[in-house]
N, C-alpha and C positions, 0 to 999 in steps of 0.2 A: 435415542438420537435427539431428544428435546433439550438436553442439558446445554446451557450456554457457558461461555467463559474461557474457552480455549480458542486457538487459531485453527479454523477448519482447514484440513488438508485434503488431498485426493483420497488417501487411504482411510482417513477418519473425517468424514464430512459432517456438516451440521445441518439439522433440519430447520427449515424456515417455513413461512406460510405458503410459499410457492414450490416447495419440494426441497431436496438436498442442495446445499451449497458445497461445491467441490472446488477446492483451491489448487491451482497449478503454480509451481514455482519454477519458471523457466531459468535455466542456467545463464548467468550473465544478463538476465532479464531480456533475452533475445530469442526469437523464433525465426527459423527459415520460413520462406513463403509457403512451402509445403506443410510445415508444422502449423502455421497460422491458419491456412485454409482447412487443414484437417481438423483443427480445434473448432473452427466455425461450423463445419459439417456436424461434428459431434454435439455441439451446442444445440443444433436444430433437431437432431435425431434422438438425442438422449436427454436433452434439457428443454428449456422454454425459449431458446434462441437469444438469450441475454447473457453477455459476458461482462463482468465488472472488473474495473481497474482498481487495485487496492493501494493503500498508502505505503506499502512496501514493494511496489513494482511487481506484484503478483497478479494473476488472473483468476477470476472466480466464475465458474459455470453455475447458473441458477436453474432451478426447476427440474432437477434430476430426480427421476422416480427411483425408489429404493430397489425395485426389481430390475432396474437397468444399471445399477451401480457396478456390479462385477464386470459386466460386458464393457462398460465405460473404462474401467481400470485397464483392461486388456488392450483396448484401443489406444489409450493415452500412453501406455508403456510401449506399444508398437511405434508410436510417434516419437519416442525418447523424450517425453515430457514429464515423466514421473520416475521415481526411484523404484527399485525392485522390492523394497521393504518399507513398511511404515516407519520404522526406527530411523532409517537413513533419511527419509523425507523430512521427518520432524527436526532432525539436526541441521538440515540444510536451509537455514533461515538467514540467508545472506542477501543484502541489498547492495548493488554496485552503481556507481555513477554511470548514467547512460551515455556519457561522452567517451567511453573507452575505445581504443583502437586495437586491432589485432597485434598481439605480442607486447603490449605496453605493460606498465607496472600493474595496472588494475587487473588485467587478465592473468598475469603471472601470480599475483597475490591470491586471486580467487582460486586458481588451480592448487596452489600450495595449501591454502586454508581448507579446501575440501579434504585433502589427505589427513589433516589434523583433527577433523571433527570427531572421528571415532575415539580419540583420546581425551575428549573434553569431558568434564564432569557433568552429571545430570543437572540441567538448568530448567527454570520455569519455562513453560511452553511459549510464552510471548517474548522471551529474550532473543535478541537478534544481533547481527553483525553488519556494519556498514563498511564497504570498501570505497571510500570517497577520495581517491588518490589522483584526481586531476590536479592541475596547477593550483586551484583553489577549491575548497569544499563547497558543494552545492546541496548536500544531503543533511544539513544541520537540523532541519525541521522534520526530517524523516525518522520514524521510530527506530531506534537501535540502542544497544547497550555497550557494545564494544566498537569503537570507531577508528578505522585506519584512515589517516589524513596526511597531508603534507604540511610542513612548517613553512614559514615565510622564506626560508633559504632552500626549500625543496627536499629537506630530509623527511623520512617516513616517521610518523608518530603513531602510537596506539594510545587512544584517549578513552578513559571511562566516561560514559555519558553522565553529564551532570558536573563534571570537572572542567575547569577552564583550560587546563593544560594536560598534555599527555606525555608519554615516555618516548624519547627518540630511540629508534631501533634500526638495525640493518635488515634489508629485505629477507635474507636467509633466515633471520631469527624470528620472523613474524609468526609462524605457527607456534613456536615454543612460548613466545611472549603472550599470545592469545590464551594458551592453555594456562600459563602462570596467573594471568589476571582473572581468568574464570575460576581457578582454584582458590584465589584470594576471596572472590565473591562468595563462593560456597562455604569456605572455612570461616568466614565472618557472618554466616547466617543470612546471606543475601536472599535466599529463597523466601524468607518471611516477608521481605519487602516486595519481592517479585520482579522488580526492575532495578537497574543499576542507579539511575538518578535518584529514585526514592531511597535506596539503600544509603547513598552518600549523604543524605540529609541527617542521618543519625550515626554514621560510621565513618571515621576519618580514613581517607585513602593514603597509603604510605607515600612519603615524599618522593621516592624514586619513580613513582608513576605519574608525576606531574611536574616535569622539568622543562617542557617545551610547549609553546603555544602553537595552535594551528594557524595557517595562513588565513587572511580575511575571507569571509564567505563571498562567493560570486553569485551572480544572478542565475535563476533557473532558466530552463528552456521555455520558449513561447511558441504558440502556433505560428507557422510561417509558410504553409503550403506543402511542406514535407513532414513537419510535426503537426499532428492534429489533436484537437481537444475532444473529449467525450463528455457531453452534459451529464453532470452528477457522477461521472466515472462509469456510466452505463453504455455498453456497446451493443448495438444490434448486429448479430452475427451475419445476417444477410447483407447488411450495408458494408460491413468490413470486408466480406468476400468480394463484393463489387469493387470496392476501393482498391484492394490489392490486385485484382485482375486488371482493372482499367489502368492503373499506374504502372503495372509490370514490376512492382517492387520485388526485390530479392530476399528481403528480411524485414522483420518488425522488431522494434525495441520498445519495451514498456518502461514508463517512468512512474515515480510516486505521486505525480501531480495531475492525474486524470488526463495525461497526454501520452501519445504513442508516436514513434517516429518510423517512417518507412525508408528503407535503404534503397538507393539506386532507383528511385521512383520518378516517373514522368509526371508532369502536371496533368491533373484531370479533375472532373467534378468531385467535390468533397463528400458527396453522398450523405449529407446531414451532419457531418462532423465539423467541429469549430476550426476555423482558420484565422479568425480575427482575435488577437490577444486582448482586445477591449470588450469582447462579448461578455455581457454580465452573467450569462449562464456558466462561464468558466470560473466565476468567482462566487457562485452561490452554492451552498451545501444543502443537500436533501437526501435523506435515506430512502430506500424503496417504499416505505410506508405500507399502508394496507391496500390490498389484501396480501401483498408479497411477504410481509413480515407479520407473524402471529402476535407480536407484542404491540403492534400499532393499531390505532383505531381511526386513523385519518388518512386520506389520500394526500401525500406530501408533494409529489412532483408536479401534479397539475397546477396547484397553487404556486409552486416555486417558479414554474415557467412564466406565469402571469405577472409576478412581481419581482423577478430576478434582479438582484443588485449586489454589488460587493458588500460583504459584511452580513449577508442574510443567511441564516441557518434555519431550515425547517426540519424538525425531528418528529418522527412518528411516536416517540415516547421519551421519557426523561433520561434514557441511557445515553442518547446523543452519539450513536455509533458513527454517523457520517462526519462528525466534527466534535470530538470530546474536549473542546476547548472553549474559552469565552468567545462570544461574537457580539457585535454591536446590537443586532436584532436576532432573537431566537424565538421561533414559534414552535411550541411543544404540544403534540397531540395528547389529549386527555379526555377520555370518554366521549369521543366523537367530535370534540371541538378543539380549539387551540388556546393555550395560555401564552402570554407575551412576557418574555424575559429580556430585559435591556442590559447590555454590557455584562453578560454573565454566561454561565453554563446552562445547559438544558435542565439540570436538576436544581438550579437555584430558585429562590422564591420569585414568582412572577409578579409583574406590575398589574396585569389584567388577566382575568380568567374567562373561559367559556366563549371565546370569540368564534363566530362562524366565518367561513370563507367570504360570504357576502359582506360582512362587517369589515373584514380586513381589506377587501378590494374597494370599498367605498370610502373615499377620503372624508375625514372629519370636516364638518362645515364650521 
């Protein structure tokens, strides 16, 4: 269980410093209130009471004991939150726009694509699909390799991630188009690259797959009293239970941006969740750090709460799991202290090494 490098699922979890990480992929990124409350209960009885929001609008239970895993799977299946088989779960790596409405194009495409997944070729574990078919794309920064979007005129396009344009398709042809593009990816040895965008840097995409540009990207959601932010994407299951019960919400939708939305909710106390879009915690990245992650040697989030600001990334190690991209300021855990990287990735050469939290918190004179 100690091997890293795949996307942990429910059937195939990953071991971390605080126990197993069990990922749940809710269909349409949505849970009924009963499902959400059930998940919160399971998090507290089978895990450590922490649920993470992921960058693909999934949920991760943390701190699950290995001897509890089988019972947890049965309970999650009873809530209709996981598939009956590991193979089905692994294929169902679809992120949808959280702005969908019942019966709209997004929900129809999602249902049709689910039926096509068994016909897909075997793809690398992290390859995913985005159904971003609102009026304007909002998932452009969300990890995905096959992107269903709208053009400026409202037509459906399927775009290979990394290409500026996609192929205009009819709704009924979406499953076959996805299978065709996936087959091209595998036939041209895309598995070696692992991801579509990386593959396209060395392999030319056929012209018929890039004839139509997507519509301009729209703004993401923001906290507003119905949509709530979770600092560092970490949810306390007891707090979420209280929020759902107090607000009388009927459902919960997960987003890729450390936000979740409650449906048909009444105003209530936010129970520690973020409601101000300017809150610096919403724009600060920090992984769980030590002792939750065995790879980390530093406590990341205590420091992150003290110096939270946009553009700050505090990483427990050089892998940068919370934000594997450049940031204006990155503090990287290294043998119990922090290295400072400016305008770079966590694995880039630091400008300073061996900083203690006290040194970081004390302004230079």
